[in-house]
C-alpha positions in Angstrom: -99.9 2.6 0.6 -102.1 2.9 -2.4 -104.0 6.1 -3.4 -106.4 6.9 -6.5 -105.0 9.6 -8.6 -107.6 12.1 -9.8 -107.8 12.1 -13.8 -107.0 15.9 -13.8 -103.3 15.0 -12.3 -100.5 14.1 -14.0 -98.5 11.0 -12.7 -95.2 13.0 -12.1 -97.4 15.4 -9.9 -99.0 12.7 -7.9 -95.5 10.8 -7.7 -94.2 14.3 -6.0 -97.5 14.9 -4.0 -97.8 12.4 -1.4 -94.5 12.9 0.7 -94.7 16.7 1.1 -98.6 16.6 1.8 -98.3 13.8 4.2 -95.2 15.3 6.1 -97.2 18.7 6.5 -100.3 16.7 7.7 -98.2 15.2 10.3 -96.8 18.7 11.5 -100.1 20.3 11.3 -102.6 18.0 12.4 -101.1 15.1 14.2 -98.4 17.0 16.1 -99.6 20.4 15.9 -103.3 19.8 16.4 -104.5 23.2 14.7 -108.2 23.9 15.0 -110.5 26.2 13.2 -110.3 30.0 14.2 -106.5 29.4 15.5 -103.6 31.7 14.5 -100.9 29.7 13.1 -97.4 30.8 12.1 -95.6 28.8 9.3 -91.9 29.4 8.8 -90.2 28.6 5.7 -93.7 28.9 4.0 -92.9 28.6 0.4 -90.9 25.5 0.3 -92.3 22.0 -0.7 -93.6 20.8 2.6 -94.4 24.2 4.2 -96.4 25.2 1.4 -98.5 22.3 1.9 -98.8 23.1 5.4 -100.1 26.7 4.5 -102.7 25.0 2.5 -103.7 22.6 5.3 -103.9 25.3 7.8 -106.1 27.3 5.5 -108.2 24.5 4.8 -108.7 23.9 8.5 -109.9 27.5 8.9 -106.9 28.9 10.4 -105.5 32.3 10.3 -102.3 31.7 8.5 -99.3 34.0 8.9 -96.6 32.7 6.8 -92.8 33.9 6.5 -91.1 33.3 3.1 -87.8 35.1 1.5 -88.5 37.1 -1.5 -91.2 38.8 -3.4 -91.8 35.5 -5.7 -92.0 33.4 -2.5 -94.2 35.8 -0.8 -96.6 35.8 -3.7 -96.5 32.1 -3.9 -97.5 31.7 -0.1 -100.4 34.4 -0.6 -101.6 32.1 -3.5 -101.4 29.1 -1.2 -104.1 31.0 1.0 -101.9 32.4 3.7 -103.9 35.5 5.1 -100.7 37.4 5.8 -97.3 36.7 4.3 -94.0 38.2 5.7 -91.0 38.8 3.7 -88.1 38.0 6.1 -85.7 39.5 3.8 -87.5 42.9 3.8 -88.2 43.1 7.6 -87.8 41.3 11.0 -90.5 38.8 10.8 -91.2 38.7 14.5 -91.8 42.4 14.7 -93.9 42.2 11.6 -96.1 39.3 13.4 -96.5 41.3 16.5 -97.8 44.3 14.4 -100.3 42.1 12.7 -101.5 40.2 15.7 -101.3 43.1 18.4 -101.9 41.9 22.0 -102.9 38.3 20.7 -100.8 35.7 20.4 -99.7 32.7 17.9 -101.8 29.4 18.7 -99.3 27.3 16.8 -96.0 27.7 15.3 -95.2 25.1 12.3 -91.5 25.3 11.9 -89.7 24.0 9.0 -86.6 26.0 9.3 -85.4 25.9 13.1 -82.2 27.4 14.2 -82.2 31.3 14.6 -85.8 31.7 13.3 -87.2 29.4 15.8 -85.4 31.6 18.7 -87.3 34.5 17.4 -90.7 32.8 16.8 -91.1 31.0 20.0 -91.8 34.2 22.2 -94.7 35.0 20.1 -96.5 32.0 21.2 -99.5 32.1 23.4 -99.3 30.6 27.1 -100.9 27.4 25.8 -99.5 27.4 22.4 -97.8 24.7 20.5 -94.5 24.7 18.7 -93.9 22.1 16.3 -90.8 21.4 14.3 -90.6 18.6 11.5 -87.0 18.1 13.2 -86.8 16.7 17.0 -83.0 16.6 17.0 -80.0 17.6 15.1 -76.9 15.1 16.4 -73.6 14.2 15.4 -72.5 10.9 13.9 -71.3 9.6 17.3 -74.8 9.7 18.5 -76.6 7.8 15.7 -76.9 4.6 17.6 -78.4 6.2 20.9 -80.6 8.1 18.5 -82.1 5.1 16.9 -82.6 3.4 20.0 -84.7 6.5 21.3 -86.6 6.1 18.0 -87.4 2.4 18.2 -88.3 3.1 21.9 -90.7 6.1 21.2 -88.5 8.5 23.4 -88.3 10.8 20.2 -91.0 11.8 18.2 -90.3 13.3 15.0 -87.2 13.5 12.8 -83.7 13.3 13.7 -81.2 14.8 11.4 -77.7 13.7 11.6 -74.9 16.1 10.5 -71.6 14.8 9.1 
């Protein structure tokens, strides 16, 4: 792929731009199918790819609730366009989301963290809500051949992480 770089962007910034933004675009629009007016929860919102997801959701007209850890990351996520940012180091993020949305529910969760935060976030989804993680499966080394077959045959969509 070849992309034109705006004159206002340094080459170093352009080189580091495409992978996180493309990955976020895939999670937000292709897999998450977020729409204007929806409420979207972004976990890990201050990281490279998740920060791009915050911006893409905001640009799409979504109400963005971002979860980050620490005051600097919270401020960063707010600057990116999140409507609400929750510091998971200061409070239970699931309870804070419930206080924020009231009886409504989250339309989509874009999860770059997985694990325990995922388990706490999923009950916040609307009945027809969408949960999208950037990693589909976490496997051991012995499962790599089968995982590669699944990817080749399109039985797995997303990323597979092998833990050694």
